[in-house]
N, C-alpha and C positions, 0 to 999 in steps of 0.2 A: 626523443620522439615527441612531437607536439600532438596533442589530442584536443580536438575541439568538440564540445558537447553542447547540445541545445537543452537548456534548462528552463522550461516555460514558467515555472512558478517563482522566479526571481522577482522580488517586488521592489527592492531598493538597495541602498548601501549597506544596511544591516545584514541583508541576505548575502551580499558579496563578501562581507567580513566573515560571516559564519562559515561560508564555503571555504574561503581562503584559510581560515584558522583550522578547520577540520582537516584539510589536505596537509597543511604544514605540521600538524600534530603527528600524522603518520609518515609524511615524507618531508622532513625539514628543508631539504635542498630543492624542492620542486619550485618551478616558476609558475605562478598562477595569475591569470588575467581574467577578471570577471567583467563582462560587458553587460551592464544592467539594462540598457536600452535595447540591445540586440538579444538579450536573454541567452548569452553563450558563456561558457567557461572554457578557457584554453589553458591546458596544463602541459608543461614540459617537465618530464620526470622520468626516472629510471623505472618507476613502478609500472606494473602492467595496466592496460586499459581497464580490465575487469576490476582491479583493486581500486582504481580512481573512481570508477562508477559506484562501487560499493560505499566508498567514503562519502561521496556526495549524497547518495540515497540515505545513508545512516544519519546524515545531518538534517534530513527531513525534506529533501528536494527530489523532484521527479526528473527523469532524463527522457527526452523524446525518443521513442523507438527502442526503449530498453525496458 
């Protein structure tokens, strides 16, 4: 299941790396694509949408509409 989230406080590549690393810590097999310019995170994972959102938030990022 591909999940696309709008993450408005992505500032650059360091943010992208932090989000990717956080998700891979919990879900090593997840495919993560962070679009810094579009401020979106696309995740393909077996994990639930809720758990992915919680991982991103615990890394210090906000999710639009969540």
